TORRODREN-847555 format. One record per atom (N, C-alpha, C, CB): residue in one letter; x, y, z. Coordinates in steps of 0.001 Angstrom, whole numbers, padded with zeros to 6 digits, always signed. Glycine has a CB too. Layout:
aXYZ...
END
This chain:
x+004169-025625+010460x+005355-025301+009852x+005851-024159+011172x+005106-024647+008098x+007087-023829+011418x+007602-023803+013112x+008069-022037+011778x+009406-025606+014271x+008254-021186+012999x+008357-019838+013087x+009564-019550+011797x+008791-019368+014766x+010807-019941+011923x+011733-019579+011554x+011710-019842+009911x+012675-020122+012370x+010700-020792+009750x+010858-021464+008543x+009760-020664+007601x+010609-023137+008723x+008537-020120+007991x+007921-019244+007506x+008751-018109+007295x+006909-019048+008176x+009213-017561+008382x+010023-016651+008351x+011165-016343+006909x+010625-016961+009574x+011698-017396+006779x+012844-017772+005768x+012130-017686+004397x+013529-019367+006035x+011217-018422+004275x+010298-018476+003267x+010029-017040+002088x+009041-018810+004109x+009675-016326+003433x+008684-014689+002823x+010428-013988+003040x+006722-013644+004427x+011827-014490+003060x+012843-013467+002824x+012967-012612+004152x+012444-012545+001540x+012451-012865+005122x+012981-012397+006138x+014110-012807+007356x+012097-012203+006491x+014580-011608+007521x+015905-011862+008698x+015751-011008+009985x+017518-011368+008034x+017035-011190+010500x+016969-010635+011838x+016733-009202+011895x+018157-010912+012546x+017347-008697+010377x+017411-007053+011004x+017129-007022+009465x+019085-006091+011921x+015958-005939+009097x+015927-005966+007735x+015650-004427+007350x+014832-007026+007200x+016181-003626+006360x+015676-002499+005812x+014645-002130+005619x+015956-002332+005037x+014224-000836+006090x+012244-000405+005890x+012153+000172+004823x+011370+000749+006996x+013392+000446+003979x+013127+001859+002782x+013413+000776+001555x+014589+003637+002834x+012457+000804+000864x+012578+000271-000484x+011963+000607-001645x+012355-000779-000454x+012695+000675-002825x+011450+001578-004131x+011220+000529-004900x+012072+003042-005339x+011386-000978-004418x+011127-002171-005253x+012449-003152-005185x+010791-001686-006831x+013379-003294-005902x+014236-004194-006121x+015282-003762-005155x+014609-004323-007531x+015266-002537-004822x+016408-002256-004196x+016318-001804-002532x+016997-001200-005055x+016830-001678-001654x+016890-000949-000633x+017405+000013-000223x+017044-001346-000089x+017070+000917+000077x+017706+002169+000398x+018678+002107+002058x+016320+003348+000414x+019558+002370+001991x+020590+001843+003748x+020572+003294+004071x+022772+000973+003705x+021032+003204+005252x+021580+004788+005751x+020620+004476+007471x+020732+006684+004319x+019795+004289+007853x+019003+004828+008644x+020003+004067+009754x+017314+004572+008455x+019830+004622+010953x+020081+003579+012435x+019538+003019+013273x+020543+003881+013235x+018451+003684+013102x+017435+003611+014422x+016693+001986+013682x+015977+005458+014641x+016434+001362+014334x+015212+000193+014146x+013927-000215+015014x+015850-001011+014155x+012896-000494+014300x+011816-000740+015470x+011889-002538+015475x+009937+000040+014990x+011788-002291+016379x+011830-004161+016763x+010090-004774+017027x+012945-004495+018751x+010515-005869+016628x+008933-006219+016349x+009078-008219+017579x+008531-006446+013653x+008188-007554+017815x+007685-008649+019125x+006298-009556+018456x+007030-007526+020849x+006085-010689+018953x+004546-011369+018759x+003940-011444+019987x+004493-012885+018158x+002672-010670+019266x+001910-010443+021013x+001169-012108+021213x+000156-008748+021059x+001898-013529+020225x+001077-014811+020506x+001861-015131+021639x+000980-016036+019315x+003457-015092+021561x+004504-015882+022520x+005287-014775+022942x+005489-017111+021800x+005382-013503+022929x+006129-012303+023415x+007301-012739+022861x+006183-011958+024999x+007739-013606+021956x+009105-013633+021322x+009523-012538+020165x+009233-015007+020710x+010711-012377+020219x+011030-011285+019309x+011485-012129+018056x+012210-010201+019916x+010744-011288+016734x+010776-011707+014969x+011652-011254+014895x+009836-011291+013784x+012164-010064+014550x+012870-009364+013757x+012819-007729+013780x+012534-009864+012601x+013786-007001+013116x+014077-005919+013300x+013523-005102+012173x+015340-005878+013526x+013132-003385+011864x+013232-003241+010580x+013530-001627+011199x+011868-003773+009448x+014516-001069+010134x+015289-000073+010170x+014393+000914+010223x+016203+000002+009198x+013936+002528+010447x+013474+003366+010409x+013485+004440+009577x+013587+003485+011132x+013104+004618+008378x+012974+005366+007203x+013403+007296+007897x+011044+004988+006495x+014758+007522+007521x+014901+008744+007581x+014266+009565+006465x+016149+008924+007697x+014519+011153+006699x+013698+012251+006285x+014474+011839+004562x+014014+014109+007282x+015812+011724+004634x+016819+011478+003598x+016351+010609+002573x+018020+010923+004140x+015978+009226+003407x+015503+008169+002664x+014257+007814+002006x+015655+007402+003267x+013855+008812+002629x+012178+009065+001935x+012073+009857+000933x+011111+009716+002840x+012858+011055+000904x+012755+011861-000384x+013465+010887-001761x+013690+013460-000096x+014484+009968-001262x+014853+009147-002198x+013927+008263-003062x+015634+008469-001630x+012829+007723-001829x+011929+006810-002316x+011332+007295-003296x+011082+006374-001491x+010625+008947-002598x+009746+009695-003587x+010363+009808-005163x+009534+011222-002970x+011701+010276-005198x+012214+010622-006540x+012083+009432-006984x+013595+011228-006733x+012154+008105-006496x+012165+007201-007085x+010755+006862-007684x+012734+006382-006351x+009939+006951-007056x+008227+006903-007217x+008048+007853-008306x+007232+007432-005766x+008515+009319-008859x+008094+010124-009530x+008828+009644-010851x+008266+011451-008970x+009625+009120-010882x+010687+008564-012008x+009778+007324-012574x+012411+007971-011279x+009379+006496-011679x+008821+005529-012441x+007464+005813-012508x+009075+004246-011982x+006968+006450-012095x+005175+007059-012506x+005110+007374-013857x+004597+008630-011704x+006256+008204-014954x+006352+008580-015820x+006540+007264-016802x+007185+009547-015667x+007223+005750-016456x+007165+005231-017323x+005732+004285-017276x+008398+004723-017440x+005204+003982-015943x+004082+003221-015545x+002759+003384-016373x+003830+003549-014178x+002388+005095-016480x+001179+005992-016521x+001480+005247-018053x+001147+007991-016084x+002194+005517-018908x+002111+005240-020141x+002032+003774-020768x+003059+005849-020560x+002273+002630-019539x+002063+000952-020057x-000011+001095-020190x+002891-000689-018233x-000372+000424-021037x-001706+000759-021427x-002391-000013-019699x-002255-000132-023317x-003891+000168-019465x-004261-000760-018474x-004204-002141-018527x-005328-000561-018211x-004606-002434-019582x-004782-004417-019754x-003024-005044-018828x-004701-005124-022447x-002305-004141-019359x-000821-004345-019473x-000722-004733-017772x+000197-002775-020133x-001061-002990-017332x-000827-003004-015914x-001741-004615-014774x-001524-001230-015498x-002684-004367-015720x-003427-005447-015055x-002620-006847-015097x-004854-005597-015770x-002005-006928-015831x-001537-008359-015618x-000588-008198-014671x-000975-009120-016844x+000130-007137-014704x+001302-007207-013078x+000637-007707-012657x+001871-006058-012014x-000482-007334-011986x-001617-007465-010972x-001778-008499-010900x-002779-006932-011105x-002141-009215-011795x-002778-010588-011865x-001724-011740-011662x-003499-010778-013286x-000144-011330-012145x+001005-012060-011668x+001521-012229-009796x+002128-011275-012516x+000876-010517-009739x+000754-010510-008117x+000150-011535-007344x+000041-009437-007689x-001151-011269-008137x-002034-012562-007508x-001475-013733-007396x-003184-012925-008236x-000839-014288-008563x-000444-015633-008333x+000311-016357-007380x+000022-015888-009142x+001505-015377-007173x+002517-015164-006410x+002123-015190-004951x+003112-013992-006800x+000664-014592-004347x+000417-014646-003394x-000390-015719-003017x+000129-013702-003185x-000965-016134-004434x-001476-018025-003794x-000234-019042-003398x-002380-019131-005317x+000807-018813-004286x+002124-019790-004150x+002322-019519-002170x+003913-018989-005464x+002387-018227-001925x+002651-017691-000694x+001887-017193+000617x+003161-016907-001018x+000636-017909+000144x-000551-017702+001219x-000361-018278+002526x-001846-018297+000747x-000009-019812+002624x+000103-020135+004111x+001659-019193+004312x+000178-022162+004492x+002492-019011+004248x+003710-018710+005127x+003154-016907+005505x+005560-018961+004044x+003244-016266+004265x+002215-015317+004264x+001371-014957+006235x+000996-016155+002948x+000570-015822+005497x-000794-015700+006654x-000120-015991+008131x-002234-017101+006329x+000544-016892+007901x+001321-017661+008941x+002134-015893+010058x+002894-019042+007763x+002740-015203+009114x+003528-014085+009946x+002300-012788+010214x+005094-013432+008877x+001214-012659+009132x+000045-011843+009525x-000348-012397+011251x-001354-012165+008250x-000676-013283+011256x-001412-014145+012504x-000210-014162+013659x-001912-015996+011976x+001299-014429+013265x+002254-014177+014223x+002734-013119+014633x+003067-014647+014028x+003055-011649+013860x+003542-010598+014328x+001865-009696+014405x+004925-010009+013268x+000743-009953+014433x-000280-008917+014758x-001001-009734+015775x-001239-008357+013470x-001268-010811+015971x-001668-011793+016834x-003001-012212+016714x-001454-011426+018055x-003572-012057+015342x-005000-012497+014848x-004791-014353+015069x-005334-011868+012851x-005893-015064+014809x-006249-016852+014575x-005190-016775+013079x-008593-017455+014163x-004833-017477+013590x-004092-018305+012092x-005137-018097+010942x-003843-020298+012277x-006874-018764+011179x-007720-018338+010240x-007486-017108+009382x-008788-018210+010836x-007596-016711+010603x-007901-015008+009613x-006489-014063+009383x-009154-013696+010743x-005123-014871+010140x-004259-014235+008955x-004480-015026+007556x-002584-014303+009354x-004621-016507+007186x-005226-016919+005925x-005985-016096+005014x-005983-017834+006173x-006849-015414+005802x-008299-014795+005180x-008061-013406+004859x-009640-014837+006260x-007318-012856+005309x-006305-011716+004561x-005407-011762+003521x-005504-011265+005323x-004849-012976+003634x-004287-012931+002047x-005055-013359+001092x-003132-013696+001783x-006125-013902+001221x-007223-014627+000747x-007955-013143-000023x-008187-015549+002153x-008164-011883+000996x-008434-011048+000641x-007360-010490-000748x-008607-010434+001801x-006361-010218-000297x-005234-009646-001362x-005637-010370-002564x-003527-009968-000975x-005808-011596-002557x-005815-012726-003788x-007477-012068-004761x-006033-014911-002864x-008168-011804-003873x-009827-011429-004090x-009094-009828-005103x-011148-011010-001959x-008702-009236-004290x-008517-007811-005050x-007837-007728-006138x-007913-006862-004336x-006532-008544-006133x-006004-008687-007486x-006799-009067-008649x-005071-009549-007442x-007703-010172-008416x-008752-010132-009304x-009559-009293-009545x-009341-010835-009184x-010268-008526-008919x-010976-007515-009280x-010285-006542-010268x-011376-006914-008144x-009104-006086-009641x-008338-005073-010016x-008091-005634-011813x-006854-004943-008862x-007586-007066-011914x-007665-007128-013196x-008380-006879-014004x-007538-007793-013449x-009658-007483-013626x-011258-006452-014414x-011151-005165-014708x-012640-006239-013438x-011117-004710-013835x-011242-003349-013999x-009780-002714-014384x-011860-002752-012679x-009109-003268-014737x-008173-002679-015682x-008605-002700-017369x-006818-003492-015445x-009737-003306-017336x-010297-003678-018680x-011422-002583-018884x-010908-005296-018732x-011851-002140-017640x-012828-001220-017879x-013148+000256-016914x-013933-002089-017867x-011969+000629-017409x-011928+002134-017370x-012243+002821-018052x-011119+002608-017273x-013885+003023-018155x-014404+003274-019247x-014485+004939-019020x-015748+002395-019498x-015083+005412-020475x-015663+007424-019997x-016611+007491-021112x-014154+009172-020211x-017463+008764-020778x-018421+009120-021968x-018045+009347-023129x-019085+010108-021812x-018868+009293-024018x-018663+009806-025425x-019738+010421-025539x-018436+008871-026558x-019569+011735-026176x-020843+012903-026040x-021085+013430-027472x-020420+014363-024962x-021754+014218-027403x-021990+014283-028871x-021851+016165-028436x-023826+013361-029675x-021221+017039-029790x-021080+018194-029857x-021917+019072-030473x-020168+018292-030197x-021616+020113-030287x-022416+021192-031085x-021704+021481-031943x-022850+022381-030493x-020096+021293-032319x-019488+021601-033759x-019488+020217-034514x-017847+022256-033678x-019521+020760-035728x-020104+019235-037125x-018488+019031-036736x-020798+019662-039634x-018468+017393-037072x-017047+016660-037348x-016302+016316-035940x-015986+017716-038299x-017046+017073-034753x-016445+016705-033819x-016790+016075-032661x-016011+017429-033619x-016268+015269-031818x-016980+014518-030120x-015884+015076-029291x-017062+012360-029851x-016985+014521-028208x-016132+014881-027040x-016019+013690-026380x-016658+015980-026118x-015192+013198-025771x-014992+012150-024581x-014100+012295-023583x-014650+010975-025006x-014835+011429-022554x-013972+011344-020759x-012599+010449-021117x-015178+010162-019165x-011443+011113-020567x-010362+010006-020215x-009965+010072-019361x-009399+009798-020775x-009869+009285-018597x-009256+009054-016766x-007774+009073-016982x-009717+007254-015816x-007312+009946-016109x-005866+010141-016158x-005228+009701-014813x-005529+011640-016469x-004211+009121-014438x-003424+008829-013374x-003433+009828-012624x-002226+008472-013631x-003260+009673-011669x-003069+010743-010192x-001481+010905-010417x-003540+009872-008259x-001017+009654-009941x+000824+010172-009678x+000845+009499-008473x+001393+012121-009451x+001747+009654-007443x+001631+009020-006276x+001195+008494-005454x+001747+009186-005931x+000656+007393-005223x-000967+007025-003672x+000089+006776-002231x-002374+004634-004031x-000297+007715-001357x+000370+007337-000200x-000119+006427+000616x+000581+008261+000477x+000081+005195+001566x-000913+004397+001872x-000299+004498+003335x-001112+002932+001029x-001036+004668+004072x-000715+003915+005767x-001684+003254+006523x-000330+004942+006868x-001073+002499+006672x-002375+000819+007208x-002041+000812+008731x-001805-001391+006355x-003241+000568+009227x-002773-000144+010662x-002673-001649+010801x-003762+000219+011771x-002227-001756+012267x-001833-003184+012554x-003225-003843+012450x-001054-003430+014083x-004302-003791+012346x-005045-004652+012606x-005578-005641+011408x-005928-004007+013240x-005180-005055+010266x-005010-005520+008719x-003900-005343+008248x-005800-004925+007777x-002926-005423+008822x-001403-005267+008099x-000885-005454+006963x-000637-005867+008516x-001520-006365+006096x-001369-006551+004784x-002710-006519+003949x-000673-007773+004632x-004461-006594+004147x-005026-006851+003643x-005213-005272+002432x-005890-007507+004558x-005441-004073+004044x-005948-002256+003511x-004873-001928+002449x-005793-000755+005017x-003302-002277+002342x-002276-001880+001124x-002991-002386+000247x-000745-002415+001044x-003128-004044-000149x-003817-004231-001326x-004377-003646-002272x-004411-004658-001187x-005456-003648-001037x-006829-002968-001426x-006385-001472-002179x-007888-002687+000132x-005895-000743-001747x-005457+000347-002340x-004257+000286-003344x-005198+001158-001355x-003038-000061-003007x-002475-000687-004033x-002580-001338-005705x-002319-001301-003460x-003897-002039-004942x-003823-003102-006530x-004676-002060-007426x-004839-005098-006465x-005651-001800-007053x-006340-000748-007479x-005742+000235-008107x-006914-000281-006620x-004636+001087-007531x-003995+002278-008230x-003045+001781-009008x-003401+003320-007361x-002567+000667-008909x-001776+000096-010046x-002837+000162-011571x-001303-001671-009544x-003498-000331-010971x-004313-000688-012336x-004532+000775-013029x-005966-001527-011996x-004590+001649-012157x-005242+003130-012948x-003867+003851-013221x-006453+004319-011788x-002694+003633-013059x-001608+004002-013573x-000610+004570-012587x-001913+004828-014544x-001125+005199-011077x-000429+005267-009841x+000386+004442-009141x-001098+005447-009150x+001843+005127-009225x+002740+004286-007990x+002631+004354-006397x+004138+004682-008132x+002780+003854-005794x+002501+003330-004975x+003384+004004-003744x+002563+002047-005336x+003465+004245-002523x+004456+004235-001322x+003655+003829-000200x+005174+005658-001007x+003867+003006+000448x+003595+002664+001765x+004118+002208+003003x+003054+002118+001667x+003445+002684+004309x+003850+003122+005018x+003222+002146+006393x+003666+004482+004747x+003290+000825+006761x+003004+000613+007517x+002953+000523+008638x+002968+000378+007331x+002044-000226+009664x+001802+000281+010795x+003064-000107+011483x+000524-000151+011384x+003852+000555+012878x+005059+000773+013457x+005255-000760+014261x+005020+002226+014456x+003582-001357+014389x+003189-002483+015171x+003463-003561+014691x+002012-002555+015448x+003397-003752+013110x+003506-005230+011507x+004764-004726+010687x+001712-005220+009924x+005352-004420+011285x+006631-003657+009979x+006805-005099+009530x+008559-002646+010632x+006955-006094+010200x+007699-006872+008491x+006590-007746+007877x+009315-008212+008735x+005142-007590+008147x+004512-007689+006891x+004847-007033+006133x+003450-007576+006809x+005068-005687+006042x+005472-004741+004967x+006421-005460+004236x+006042-003393+005444x+007801-006074+004808x+008825-006382+004053x+008878-007420+003319x+009703-006409+004631x+007933-008394+003794x+007416-009521+003005x+006274-009144+002042x+006933-010601+003943x+005546-008453+002010x+004587-007806+000864x+005970-007712-000303x+003671-005914+001419x+006341-006915-000477x+007728-006236-001140x+008750-006881-001163x+008221-005125-000580x+008854-007840-000506x+009969-009258-001338x+008929-010310-002374x+010818-010672+000293x+007900-010230-001995x+006812-011065-003022x+006645-010418-004039x+005403-011345-002564x+006117-009040-004242x+006040-008019-005251x+007253-008366-006365x+006206-006488-004517x+008152-008103-005580x+009935-007868-006123x+010364-009555-007302x+011411-007913-003981x+009335-010354-006742x+009137-011534-008041x+008682-011021-009011x+008216-012715-007883x+007617-010306-009060x+006754-010151-010208x+007656-008550-011284x+004803-009785-009393x+008506-007828-010076x+009170-007058-011020x+010506-007919-011662x+009587-005669-010276x+010907-008048-010865x+012018-008720-011868x+011446-010328-012960x+013471-009274-010581x+010660-010820-013211x+010249-011328-014209x+009919-010435-015417x+009318-012003-013810x+009205-009102-014797x+008735-008031-016189x+009521-006962-016404x+007311-007304-016081x+010732-007334-015752x+011925-005940-015761x+011201-004363-015690x+012929-005956-017489x+010603-004353-014590x+010151-003545-014116x+010577-002042-013801x+009930-004099-013419x+010480-000825-013207x+011615+000212-012941x+011187+000330-011323x+011532+001873-014002x+012097+000741-010561x+012119+001172-009654x+010941+001934-008910x+012984+001638-009846x+010566+002066-008033x+009331+003448-007895x+008155+002654-007812x+009134+004696-009380x+007369+001532-008281x+006362+001522-008810x+005694+000827-007548x+006372+000944-010197x+006381+000159-006346x+005751-000381-005122x+006751+000175-004475x+005453-001938-004888x+006632+001005-003120x+007892+001339-002193x+007427+001220-000900x+008544+002793-002368x+008028+000727-000380x+007937+000984+001417x+008617+002143+001879x+008663-000234+002351x+008214+002635+002905x+008889+003342+004435x+008361+002853+005586x+008647+004930+004657x+009073+002753+006303x+008706+002005+007999x+009232+003385+008755x+009907+000152+008619x+008127+002922+010067x+008353+004013+011235x+007287+004455+011390x+009260+005141+011079x+007639+005504+012973x+006529+005826+013398x+005503+006774+012742x+006812+006174+014416x+004402+007387+013565x+003622+008830+012907x+004486+009829+012275x+002860+009729+014057x+005699+010286+012875x+006063+010858+011889x+006761+010377+010841x+006517+011621+012230x+007191+009386+010600x+007425+009209+009258x+005961+008996+008207x+008408+007936+009245x+004947+009041+008574x+003890+008786+008020x+003531+010189+007770x+002992+007919+008759x+003791+010825+008458x+003969+012826+008173x+004929+013084+007221x+004620+013884+009618x+005420+012382+006914x+006699+012686+005627x+005887+012622+004378x+008133+011354+005476x+004647+011729+004393x+003321+012132+003207x+002515+012628+003172x+002669+011563+002746x+002134+012856+004380x+000694+013447+004857x+001181+015699+004817x+000251+012462+007208x+001835+015554+004541x+002491+016953+004496x+003649+017311+003181x+003301+017082+005989x+003193+015887+002520x+004376+016420+000675x+003525+016259+000013x+005886+015439-000168x+003350+017561-000973x+002196+018323-001830x+002650+016740-003153x+002674+020730-002465x+004078+016534-002866x+004141+015607-004082x+003587+014183-004232x+005406+015453-004340x+002921+014131-003368x+001858+012975-003057x+000439+013109-003547x+001716+012808-001577x+000309+012405-004252x-000613+013133-005170x-001967+012786-004118x-000666+012445-007021x-002190+011510-003582x-003239+011272-002552x-002596+010828-002298x-004413+010836-002465x-003400+010700-000685x-002890+010056+000754x-004336+009257+001145x-002343+011452+002141x-004131+007369+001096x-005259+006736+001791x-004573+006213+003248x-005945+005424+000801x-005506+006526+004172x-004938+006372+005961x-005640+005807+006298x-004795+007434+007046x-005326+005018+007543x-006213+004033+008069x-006124+004780+009539x-005693+002284+007908x-006981+004840+010461x-006801+005324+011641x-008160+006068+012321x-005644+006203+011481x-007615+006213+013590x-009064+007009+014355x-009016+008287+014085x-009220+006977+016036x-010012+008892+014793x-010444+010215+014169x-009425+011057+014910x-012118+010694+014412x-009223+010789+016202x-007997+012046+016475x-006886+011819+016037x-007617+012393+017843x-006427+010887+015302x-005461+010833+014707x-005578+011710+013222x-005201+009453+014682x-006721+011380+012474x-006959+012007+011498x-007307+013536+011596x-007811+011324+010975x-007322+013966+012990x-007584+015743+012622x-006339+016051+013154x-009022+016772+013461x-004987+015584+013695x-003901+015899+013548x-002634+015929+012343x-003751+015409+014330x-003356+015790+011459x-002579+016558+009819x-003465+016729+008827x-001378+015607+008950x-002755+017947+008598x-004051+018336+006999x-003038+018127+005811x-004870+020512+006804x-003576+017532+004770x-002698+017361+003495x-003105+018675+002561x-003048+015772+002643x-002029+018491+001996x-002098+019583+000793x-002814+019471-000283x-000987+019805+000232x-003280+018384-000751x-003852+017912-001536x-004928+016530-000932x-002799+017698-002473x-005038+015797-002214x-006116+014789-001772x-005838+013715-000851x-006613+014147-002857x-006994+013498-000289x-006987+012658+000898x-007892+011704+000623x-007289+013321+002167x-007998+009721+001120x-008688+009349+001548x-008702+008663+002908x-008949+008966+000783x-009951+008906+004161x-009143+008472+005134x-010285+007369+005721x-008543+009745+006177x-009408+006236+006383x-010818+004948+006035x-010089+005223+008124x-010500+002500+004388x-011631+005042+008519x-011971+005069+009901x-011507+003926+010650x-013348+005180+010062x-010885+003985+011587x-010708+002407+012116x-011577+001424+013810x-008882+002483+012402x-012679+002101+013352x-013811+001806+013751x-014959+001452+012773x-014085+002742+014469x-016094+000654+013432x-017161+000403+012993x-018339+001799+013062x-017478-000839+013746x-019347+001630+012197x-020401+003129+012052x-019946+004191+012517x-021741+003160+012767x-018181+004749+011768x-018391+006309+012057x-019183+006799+011272x-017285+007159+011985x-019171+008584+011925x-020308+009644+010751x-019305+010709+010972x-022361+010210+011289x-019510+011466+009419x-018666+012113+009469x-019992+013621+009373x-017389+011657+008306x-019589+014446+009939x-020351+015792+010246x-019640+016632+009650x-020551+016239+011673x-020410+017751+008955x-019747+018749+008476x-020736+020016+009095x-019549+018593+006805x-019703+021067+008784x-019973+022388+009562x-021572+022990+009135x-018661+023604+009100x-022260+022786+008667x-023571+022613+007731x-024683+022005+008451x-023309+021687+006456x-023977+021074+009367x-025496+020008+009703x-026028+020728+010957x-025150+018007+010184x-027297+020562+010825x-028182+021048+011995x-027928+020100+013052x-029768+021118+011671x-028080+020701+014693x-027965+020024+015488x-028858+018878+015419x-027976+020669+016407x-030108+018861+015336x-030976+017665+015467x-031072+016821+014688x-032025+017843+015603x-030551+017222+013309x-029512+016039+012160x-028673+015239+013046x-028229+016899+010935x-028067+016062+013758x-026464+015592+014133x-027134+013921+015079x-025299+017258+015579x-027859+014714+016440x-028345+013661+017226x-029240+012454+016672x-029030+014281+018179
END
């Protein structure tokens, strides 16, 4: 399959809007990221850099969508993710080729990454019917106590270039079935992958008449990522990066940091020196 062919199948153009709330793109940015393939050095396309004003529009849309999405029964949310998995199966070949071409990994690795997306969709569908809580005895006659998990709200996702689509799906599919909405800031080295994934999820949005804001994307460098990491409206940020990068931002609320290397160790102030060694 030629490069232009799989780009066309994924709905990618020479210039693409980098801020989206689902079916709607948010225009207004005049600055663009240019993506070149490490495979052959060829220009692939451009993605607009999200401005602060565009980011605020995205967050407003996500906040409104959360009010609707959290009320949908979890198995129904799982059905949406199941449909997304089916779309990924249909587009595994062109999306895998894009991952390989934009990021530089082998074609087999590109297809394998999309397969990981499909696998997490299957896992999340099962999870949507297993959001269990404990039922406990009460000392008060005629009463019972039980646990019920509640969605957090907006989940921000910052992914690295080495897994340009899989890491997003690992976070997004779980968050969706739990009743959360997602805002994704992809690596500035692989912005077209985020546009392609958004185009694929649009097919599910259209088929189910879902509101804007369930799946949002923003694009740009680390400064755009800081819009989320410093925003108290974002209930949780799941980010992939180095330890140096992780120390550069402070969250006003919850965060989940995924180390961008193997065998990392987290050391707390209370640990003793011999134990650290």
